[in-house]
N, C-alpha and C positions, 0 to 999 in steps of 0.2 A: 842125311845130315844127323850126326849124333854129338852129344857133349864131348865124348872122348876124342873125336876127330877135331873138334874146335880147340880143346884143351891142348892137344899135341901140337897143333899149329902155333898156338900162343907160346908154348914152352920153347919152341925152336926159333921164335922171332925175337931177336934181341932188342929191336926197336920198341916193340909193343910190351916187352917185359919190364917196362919202367916201374919204379917203386910206387907203392900206394901208401898214403899216410892214413893210419887208423888212430882215431882219437879215443883214448881210454878215459871214460867219464869218472873212473875211480880216483885217478891221481892227477888228472890234468895234463898228462904227457901225450905227445904224438909219437906213436910207435909205428915204425916203417916196416912193411912187409912187402917183398917183391912178389910179382905174379908167379915167378918160378917157385918161390917158397910156398905160396898158396897151393900150387899144384902138387908139389912134393908131399905136403902135409895131407892133401886129399888122397894120395896113393897110400900113405901110411894108414889113414882111417879106413880105406877100402878093405884092409885086412880084417877089420872088425865086422864088416857087413857082408862078407863073402859067404852068405848063407844061400838058401834057396832063392832064386830070382823072384822078384815080385813081393818080397817082404816089405811091409809098410813101416817106415822109420820116422818117428816124430822128431822135428827140429824145433826145440824150444829155446831160441836164442835171439839176441838183438843183432842188428846189423854190425858186422865186423869182418875182418879177414878170415877168422876161424869159421864164420858162418859159410863163407864161400867154400872153404875146404870140406866141411861136413856135407854141404849140399852136393858138391861135385862127387864126393865119395859115394854117396847114396845112389846117384843116377848112373855113374859109370859102372857100377856093379849090377845094374839091371833091377835095382830096387825102387821103391816109391817113397819120395819125400813128402811127409805130411806136415805142412807148415802150421805151427801153433803160435798164435799171437800172444806175447808175454803180457799184454795189457788186459787180457781177458781174466775173468774170475776162475778160480781153481775148479769149481764145479763144471764150468763150460769146457775147460781143457780136458778134464776127465771124460766128459761126454763125447768130445771129438775123438779122443783116443779110443774109446769103446766103440763108437759108431763106425770108425774106419778100420777096426781090427789091427790097430797099431801094435807092433810087437816090441819095439825098442824106442826109447826116447833119449835124445842127446840134448844136453842143456849146457848153458854157460854158468848162470847163477839161478838158484831156484829156492823158493820158500820151503823150509823143512817139512811143513805139513803136507804140501803138494807132493814133495819127493817121497814121503812116507806112503801116501795114498797110491802113487804110481807104482811104488815098489811092491805094495800088497797085490796090485793087479797084474803086474808084468814080471815081477821078480827083481831082486836087487841087481843082479848081473846085467839086466837089460835097461837100467837107468844109468847112462854113461855121461860123465863130465867131459866136455870138449877140451879140458885142461889135462886130461889123462896122458901120462907119458907114453909115447909111442916110438917104435923103431923108426929111423929115418926113412923117408920115401925117395931120397935122391938115388939115382941109378936104377930106379924101378920102371922108368918110362918105357925103355926098350923091351922090358919083360912083360908088359901089360898087353893083353889082347882084348879087343872090344867085341863083346858078344851080345851087345844090346840091340834092340830094334827101335828105330825112330818112331814107329807107330804104336808102341806099347806104352801103357801108363808110366809116367815118371814122377808126377807130383800131384798132390791134392791140396787145393786151397779152398777156403771157405768164403762164401759170399757174405756181404755185410749184414744181411738179414734185417733190413729196415722195414720191410713190409711183411715179414713172416719168418719162419724158421730158416736159419743159415744152412745152405746146402754145400756139400763137398763137391767141388768141381774137379774132374779128372782131366789132366793135361798130359799130352805126350811130349817126347823130346822134339818132334817135328812142330807141334803147336808152339812151344816156347821159343825154339831157335828161329823159326820163321819170323816171329814177331820181333825178336831181338835184331835180326839182320835187316828187316824192313826199317826198324828204328834207326839203325846205324846208317843205312843207305839214304835216309832223309838228308844227309849232308850237314846236319847241325853240329856234329862233333869233329874236332881235330884230335890228333894223338898228343897234343900238348895241353889238352883240356885239364882243368882242375875242378873235379866234381865234388860237390858237397851235398850229401843227402841226409834228410831228417825223416825219411819215409820208412815205415815198418816193412821189414823184409817178408813178413807173413802176408802182406797184401800184394796183389798181382802187379800193380804199377811200381811199388817199392822193390819187388823182387826183380822184375824184368827190366824196366826202363832205367830205374835209378841204380841198380846194382849189377845185374848180369850184362846189360848192354854197355855200361861204363867199363866193366872189366874187359870185355872182348874188344872194345873200341881202342883202349889204350889211354894213357894219361894218368894223372894222380887222382886218388879218391880219398875222401874224408867222410867217415861215418860219425854221426852224433845221434845219440838216442835221448837227448834231453832238450826240450825247447828252451829251457832256462839258460843254456850255454850257447844258444844260436848266434847272438850278436858277437859274443867273444870269439867264437870259432870263425865267423865271417871275417872279422878284423885280423885274426891271426893267420888263417889259411889263405885268405885272398882268393876265393874261388872265382872261376869264370862261369860256372854253371851251378845254380842252386836248385835243388829238387825238393819240393815241399807240397803242402796241401793248401787249398784256397783260404782257409782261416789264417794261416801264417802269412800268406801273400798279402792279405788285407792289413795285417799287422805291419809288414814291411812298408806297404804303401803309406800308411799313416805316419810311419817314421819319416819318410821322405817329405810328406806334407808339413810335418812338425818343423823340420829343419829348414824348409823353404820359407816358412813364416818367421822363424827365429833368425835366419841369416839371409835377408833379402839381397845382400851384396854378392852372394854366390849364385852362379848360374846353375841350371838344372843338372848338367853333367857333373859339376863339382859336388853337388849335393848327393848324387847317386854314388860317387866315389867315396864320399865321407861315410855314407850309411852302409854301402854294400861292397866297398873295396874297389880298387882301380882295375881289376881284371874282369869284373862282371860283364858278361855278354847277354845272358838271358836266364830266365827262371822257368824251370819246368814244373808244371802243376798237374796233379792228378788226384782222384779220389772223390771229387764232388764238383758241383757247378761253380763257375767263376762269374763274378759280377763284371759285365762288359765295361762298365765305367772305370773299374780298376785297370783293366787291360789298356784302355785308351789313355788313362792317366799316367801309367808307367811308361808308355811310349814317349811321353813328353820328357821323361828323364833319361831317354836313350836306352831303356831296358825293354827287350822283347820278351813276351810271354809265350813260351812253347807249351801250348795246351793241346787238348784233343778230346776224343771221346772213346771210351772203352768200357769193357766189362770183364769180370773175372773169367766168364765163359768164352771170351775171345782172346785170352792170353796176354794182355787185355786190350792193347791199342787197336782201334778200328780206324779212326781218322786222326790227322794231325794238322795243326796250323803251321805252315811252313814260314820261312822268313819273308816271302813275298807278301805284298799287302793283301789282306783279306778283310772281309767284314768282321769287326770285333765280336759280333754276336754269333758268328759261325763257329762250329767246332772243327772246321777244316775239311780236307779231302781224304778219301780212303788211302790206306797204305798200299804199297805195291801189289801185294798178294791178296788184297781184300776187295770183295765186291759187295755193293749195297743196292738194295731195291726197296721201294716203298709199296707196301700192300695195305690198302684201306687205311692209310695214314701211319701204319706201323713200320718201323725200320727192321728190315731183314738183312742178315749178314751171312756171307759164305766165304770160304777160303781155308787154307791149311792151318790157320790159327784158331779155328773154331774147336771147342772142347770135344773130347770123346763122349762125355755125358756126365750126369750127376751120379755120384757114388751110391750104389745100392738103391737107386730110385728110377727104375725104367719108366714108370708112369710119368714122372715129372720130365724126364729126358724126352720122351716121345711127344710131349706137349710143346716143346720148344724147338726140336730138331725135325724139320720136314723137308725131305728130298734134297738134302745137302745144305739147307738154309736154316740159320738160327734166328728164331723170332725173339727180338730183344725185349719186347714189351714197352719200348720207348716210342713216342710219337715224334715225327719229324718230317722234313721235306728237303729235297735237293734243289738248288738253284741252277741256272743255266751254265754256271761255271763248274758245277760238280761239287760245290761246297754244301756241307750238311748243316742243317739247323734243327735244333731240338725244340719240341713243344711240350714235353712232359712225359710222365709214365702213364701207360694205358691203365695200369691197375690203381693209379692214384686219381683217375678221373672222377670228378664229382658229377653224379647224375641226378638231376633234380626231377621232381614228380612230373614236370611238363615234358620230360624226355630230353632236355637240353644237357649237353656234356660240357663241362668246364675243366680246363687244365689248371690246377692250383699253382703249378710251377710258373706258368706264364704270368698269372696275376701277381705272384710273389716277385717275379723279376721286375715288373713295372714299379712295384712299391720300393724295392731296395735300390733302385736307380736314384732315388732321392737321398741327398747327403744327410738328411736328418734321421733316416731310418737305417738301423744297423741290421736287423733281421725281421723276417716276416713269415708267417705260416698261415695258409688259407685252408679253410675247411667248410663243411656244411653244417648249419645248425637250424633246425626247424624249417628245412627246405629253403634256406637263404644262405648267401655267401657271407662268411664270417672271417675276420682277419685278426690274428694275434700279432702285435707290432712291438718290437724292441727298438727303442729310440737311442740315438747317439747322444749320450748325456752331455758331452762337451761341444755339441753343435752350437756355433756362435749365435744363431738366431733364436735359441730357446731361452725362455725365462720360466720361472715356476708357474706363472699365470697363463702364458700363451701356448704352452706345449700342446695341450689337447686341441686348441683351435688351429694350430699349425698343421697337426696331423689330419684334421678334418679337411683342410684345404688340399693337402696332398692326396687324400683318398678321393676327394671330388675330382681332382685333375686326372687321377688314374681311371676313375669311372668314366670320364669323358672319352677315354681311349677304348672302352669296352662296350660290347653290345649289352643291352639292358639286362638280359638274363644272367650275365656273368659279373655284374657289378657288385661291389662290396656294400652290403646293407647294414653291417654293424662291425665294430672293431673294439678291441681292448688294448690299452697300452700297458706294457709290463716292463719292469726293470730286470727281471730274471731272464737269462739267456734261454733260448729254446733248446729242447732236448735234441741232442745229436748223437750219432753213433761214433765209434772210434775213429772213423775216417772223415768226420765232419759233415755227414749227410743228415738232413733232418729226419727225425723219427716221427712217423705219422700214426 
């Protein structure tokens, strides 16, 4: 299975070649590009990249039709797409380019200072605008020959780096395409779907599930790269599927609760249509943990949350919550080609979606890849139905002097189930469990005088659910949001 084989099939399938709606944040217009036009432009770009196979080509672009064309052009020529997140600092981008031996960078819009520094490193001719005028790619389909190997590297994505240095993850065409097809085969999507994604394409879930799976599935797509235009786009585009991160999911949930209180005469379905449009079927969420209370709350409005569990190293999806009823605290069952086993409490994963390895880091690769199994570093268990439950990261475990191990994520989860707590981070201080708590300022039960007493009661109730060694012994209330990375994960 190669990208070229998939692209050729899409090009010849008139039904699946329906148009895509691309939102241009610059002028507020919806620009329509057909799938055939995306492929033709990819063939035109391919002429720029037909160098020695394996050349590493950076893609410094927001999600849009042109991103698809550039990505396809890189991989069908046997080269390697290095995905560069535009939200990162210039020094980080330059570091990634240097570390991966990237030779070319394609951009949509770029700061002049960064462009100058990249030009000094790579040469002006190798910093290419995606708006560059190219010869037409129509008619080139029959002339193009696929000489790529599904098992060779085709993309490098960087891990989020919440607990250390971000590593470059090498994925093959087989890795990526297997995960895409497994996603489509879940049966969540129809060819009449209207996909609206706000996820960064340099992130594995944003690239695979939100962009490539939607492209190969069929249906209309809308990219938006600004959360400020989210509600306007939802009302204008009327999506059936919204793809976002947990932070934005909680924002949408609060919108629903707000309108429920403001308009008690409306039933829950009418409120969902008012906030999210009449076509909404489900919201796909990736990038960080989801509050189970939000999942249950959204079901009341007739909205299903399509969540799951994954990592960049697994392309990324490992499990998915299907439309059948599952425990809301579960992260679902394994995808078709994924196997899971639990070893000493740690989740191991195998299958064709598991990465080739970390770029230029055999030592780190050998630590996590053992006999065909990837050691996730996550703690969890499987129930009798085959549903996976997460208990936290092994490297985040708090180990006290008495030898007891505490998962901070588990304690945090108990805290944020309370409506008065917005965020929580648990750590160790002086061999005791300490919690930083961000409160919901607009919680109706709060007054200036009773806030601390209310949180004390919450902490006491949480401690009643915990063994003595993992109970919270001290806490601080803060109005400042807790530090998170670009994908919404807590920085520890």
